[in-house]
C-alpha positions as CSV (number, residue, x, y, z in Angstrom):
1,X,156.4,168.7,150.9
2,X,156.3,164.9,151.2
3,X,158.5,162.8,149.2
4,X,156.9,161.4,146.1
5,X,157.4,157.8,147.2
6,X,155.4,158.6,150.4
7,X,152.2,159.7,149.3
8,X,150.2,160.3,145.9
9,X,147.3,162.8,145.7
10,X,144.4,161.1,143.6
11,X,142.4,163.9,144.0
12,X,143.2,167.5,144.5
13,X,142.1,170.3,147.0
14,X,138.9,172.3,145.7
15,X,137.9,175.7,146.2
16,X,134.3,174.7,146.7
17,X,134.6,170.8,148.4
18,X,131.4,168.9,148.2
19,X,130.4,165.9,150.4
20,X,132.2,162.9,149.1
21,X,132.6,159.3,150.5
22,X,135.3,157.1,150.5
23,X,135.4,153.4,150.7
24,X,136.9,150.0,149.5
25,X,135.3,147.7,146.6
26,X,135.9,143.9,147.2
27,X,139.4,144.2,145.2
28,X,140.5,146.9,148.0
29,X,140.5,149.5,145.0
30,X,139.5,152.9,146.4
31,X,136.2,154.2,145.3
32,X,135.4,157.8,145.5
33,X,131.9,158.8,145.6
34,X,130.7,162.1,145.2
35,X,127.5,163.7,146.4
36,X,125.5,162.9,143.1
37,X,126.4,159.1,143.7
38,X,129.0,159.0,140.4
39,X,132.0,156.8,141.5
40,X,135.6,156.9,140.3
41,X,138.0,154.1,141.3
42,X,141.7,154.0,142.1
43,X,144.1,151.0,142.3
44,X,144.9,150.7,146.0
45,X,148.6,149.7,145.3
46,X,149.8,152.6,143.2
47,X,146.8,155.1,143.2
48,X,146.3,154.8,139.3
49,X,142.7,155.6,138.0
50,X,140.7,152.9,136.9
51,X,137.7,155.0,135.7
52,X,134.0,155.2,136.5
53,X,132.4,152.5,138.3
54,X,129.2,151.5,139.6
55,X,129.1,150.6,143.2
56,X,127.0,147.7,144.4
57,X,124.5,148.6,146.8
58,X,125.8,146.4,149.5
59,X,129.1,149.0,149.3
60,X,127.4,152.2,149.6
61,X,128.2,153.9,152.9
62,X,125.3,154.1,155.4
63,X,123.9,157.9,155.3
64,X,121.9,159.5,158.2
65,X,121.8,156.5,160.4
66,X,123.0,158.1,163.4
67,X,123.4,156.0,166.5
68,X,121.9,157.2,169.9
69,X,123.9,156.2,173.3
70,X,121.8,154.1,175.8
71,X,120.0,156.1,178.4
72,X,121.1,156.2,182.1
73,X,123.9,158.7,182.0
74,X,124.2,162.6,181.2
75,X,127.0,162.9,178.6
76,X,128.4,165.8,177.0
77,X,129.4,163.1,173.9
78,X,129.6,159.6,173.4
79,X,131.0,157.2,170.7
80,X,129.9,153.6,169.9
81,X,132.7,151.1,170.1
82,X,131.2,148.1,168.6
83,X,129.3,145.0,170.0
84,X,126.8,147.6,171.8
85,X,129.5,149.2,173.6
86,X,129.9,153.1,174.0
87,X,132.5,155.2,175.5
88,X,130.9,158.8,176.9
89,X,132.5,161.7,178.5
90,X,131.0,164.0,180.7
91,X,132.1,167.5,181.3
92,X,131.7,168.3,184.9
93,X,132.2,172.1,185.1
94,X,129.5,174.2,183.3
95,X,131.1,176.9,180.9
96,X,133.4,174.1,179.2
97,X,136.0,173.3,181.8
98,X,138.6,170.7,181.5
99,X,137.6,168.3,184.2
100,X,135.7,165.4,183.2
101,X,134.8,161.7,183.6
102,X,134.8,158.8,181.3
103,X,132.1,156.1,181.2
104,X,131.8,152.8,179.7
105,X,128.8,151.2,178.6
106,X,128.4,147.4,178.6
107,X,125.4,145.9,177.3
108,X,125.8,143.1,179.6
109,X,124.7,144.0,182.4
110,X,123.2,147.0,180.7
111,X,124.7,149.8,182.6
112,X,127.4,152.7,182.5
113,X,130.7,151.9,184.2
114,X,133.0,154.9,185.5
115,X,136.7,154.3,184.0
116,X,139.5,155.4,186.2
117,X,140.6,159.0,186.2
118,X,143.8,160.2,185.0
119,X,143.2,159.8,181.2
120,X,141.5,162.8,179.7
121,X,140.0,166.0,181.0
122,X,138.6,166.5,177.7
123,X,137.7,163.8,175.2
124,X,137.8,164.4,171.5
125,X,137.1,161.1,169.9
126,X,136.9,157.3,170.6
127,X,136.7,154.2,168.5
128,X,136.4,150.4,169.3
129,X,139.9,148.7,167.9
130,X,139.6,145.8,165.7
131,X,142.5,144.1,167.6
132,X,140.6,144.4,170.6
133,X,139.9,146.8,173.4
134,X,139.4,150.8,172.3
135,X,141.2,153.9,172.1
136,X,140.5,157.8,173.1
137,X,141.9,160.8,171.9
138,X,141.7,163.9,173.9
139,X,143.7,166.4,176.4
140,X,145.4,165.3,179.6
141,X,146.5,168.0,182.0
142,X,146.7,170.5,179.1
143,X,148.6,168.0,177.2
144,X,147.2,165.9,174.0
145,X,146.8,162.2,175.0
146,X,146.0,159.1,173.2
147,X,144.8,156.5,175.5
148,X,144.7,152.8,174.5
149,X,142.3,150.7,176.8
150,X,143.2,147.1,176.7
151,X,140.8,146.7,179.7
152,X,138.7,149.3,181.2
153,X,140.9,149.3,184.1
154,X,144.3,149.4,182.4
155,X,144.7,152.8,180.3
156,X,148.0,153.2,178.4
157,X,148.7,156.9,178.0
158,X,150.9,158.3,175.1
159,X,151.5,162.1,175.1
160,X,151.1,163.9,172.2
161,X,151.3,167.5,171.3
162,X,148.3,169.4,171.8
163,X,146.5,169.6,168.6
164,X,143.1,171.7,167.7
165,X,141.3,168.5,168.4
166,X,137.4,168.7,168.9
167,X,135.1,167.5,166.4
168,X,137.5,166.7,163.8
169,X,139.6,164.6,166.0
170,X,140.1,160.9,164.8
171,X,142.0,157.7,165.1
172,X,141.8,154.4,163.0
173,X,143.6,151.1,163.4
174,X,145.5,149.7,160.2
175,X,145.5,146.5,159.2
176,X,149.0,146.0,161.0
177,X,147.3,147.0,164.6
178,X,149.2,150.7,164.0
179,X,147.3,153.8,164.5
180,X,146.8,156.9,162.5
181,X,146.1,159.6,164.8
182,X,144.7,163.2,164.2
183,X,145.6,166.0,165.1
184,X,148.9,164.7,166.3
185,X,151.2,168.0,166.2
186,X,150.2,171.6,167.0
187,X,149.7,172.3,163.3
188,X,147.1,169.8,163.0
189,X,149.3,167.0,161.3
190,X,148.4,163.1,161.6
191,X,150.8,160.5,162.7
192,X,151.2,157.0,162.6
193,X,152.1,155.1,165.9
194,X,152.9,151.3,166.2
195,X,154.4,149.6,169.1
196,X,158.0,148.8,169.5
197,X,159.1,145.2,169.7
198,X,162.3,146.0,171.7
199,X,160.5,147.2,174.8
200,X,157.1,147.3,176.7
201,X,155.5,150.7,176.6
202,X,157.5,152.2,173.6
203,X,155.7,153.2,170.7
204,X,157.4,154.3,167.0
205,X,155.8,157.8,165.8
206,X,156.1,158.8,162.1
207,X,154.4,162.1,161.4
208,X,152.8,162.4,158.0
209,X,154.1,165.3,155.9
210,X,151.5,167.7,154.6
211,X,148.7,166.1,156.3
212,X,146.9,169.1,158.0
213,X,143.4,168.9,157.6
214,X,142.7,165.5,157.5
215,X,139.0,164.5,158.6
216,X,139.3,160.7,157.8
217,X,141.0,157.5,156.6
218,X,140.6,154.2,155.6
219,X,143.4,151.2,155.8
220,X,143.9,149.1,152.8
221,X,145.5,145.9,153.1
222,X,148.3,144.9,151.0
223,X,149.5,141.8,150.1
224,X,152.8,143.0,148.8
225,X,154.1,144.2,152.2
226,X,153.1,147.5,154.7
227,X,149.4,148.6,154.5
228,X,148.1,151.5,152.1
229,X,146.5,154.3,153.8
230,X,144.2,156.7,152.3
231,X,143.3,160.3,153.8
232,X,140.8,162.9,152.8
233,X,140.8,166.5,154.0
234,X,138.0,168.8,154.8
235,X,139.0,170.6,151.5
236,X,138.4,167.5,149.6
237,X,142.1,166.4,148.8
238,X,142.5,162.3,148.7
239,X,146.0,161.0,149.0
240,X,147.2,157.4,149.1
241,X,150.1,156.7,151.6
242,X,152.7,154.3,151.2
243,X,153.6,153.9,154.9
244,X,156.8,151.8,154.4
245,X,158.3,155.2,152.9
246,X,157.4,157.4,155.7
247,X,160.0,159.4,157.6
248,X,162.2,157.2,160.0
249,X,160.0,157.0,163.3
250,X,160.9,158.6,166.7
251,X,160.6,156.5,169.9
252,X,158.3,157.6,172.6
253,X,157.4,156.2,175.9
254,X,153.9,155.7,177.5
255,X,152.6,155.7,180.7
256,X,150.3,153.2,183.0
257,X,150.8,155.0,186.2
258,X,148.0,157.7,185.6
259,X,150.4,160.5,184.5
260,X,151.4,161.2,180.6
261,X,154.8,161.1,180.2
262,X,156.1,164.7,179.0
263,X,159.0,163.6,177.3
264,X,159.5,164.4,173.6
265,X,156.5,166.4,173.5
266,X,157.1,168.1,170.0
267,X,159.0,164.9,168.8
268,X,162.5,166.7,168.6
269,X,164.1,163.9,170.3
270,X,164.3,160.3,170.9
271,X,163.8,159.1,174.5
């Protein structure tokens, strides 16, 4: 179990979980809206309950407004990156093979551009990064891989233990530009990754204890120190994380040579 100072459960798991939506109000408090539209607010600093609330219409999450990728390319899956850009993955072997190609759609000049190979043989998830560029999560040569794309021709590969992946994989950039990635370990745990200031290509990795089953996350800007982080699971558990109290990070080396660096694969030593 995580230390009490590391995380706080603000909503317990449910034996019959229902659809819920999480978002932040104008004061960066956590609002949990259930399927009926009823809202409960919690303090974004310490998770204390603030009672029922009425969410302004502008804060309601968009529901049922699925985006469709532009035409022009047959893809197995695609994810919007913002500003009209999309990242798509094409499985090139019928029957679920692991060799594929990644494609970036640029609204100007309105075409799909193939990205360099040596990134993913399967792609689980991708998103645009508020700090710039985009990131993708999947498998590289049977090893999990997080790829940071500063530019389309400069993929930085971070080897991770191969988790269950697939449709429940995700990644979120926090307000300090660190990345929450799930699943990260083989048991489905999530991890927080941040760049090390001491050396190019070195990342600091902190695994979140008891974070199996995470399906979504929100970063909260803190004016009092490191950012807060809220995660929720498929079973309905909502947890507030105090990132400054996470376990001491391990260091891990990334690669830009087209191959994932197979060191610290199960995070049992520092490289």
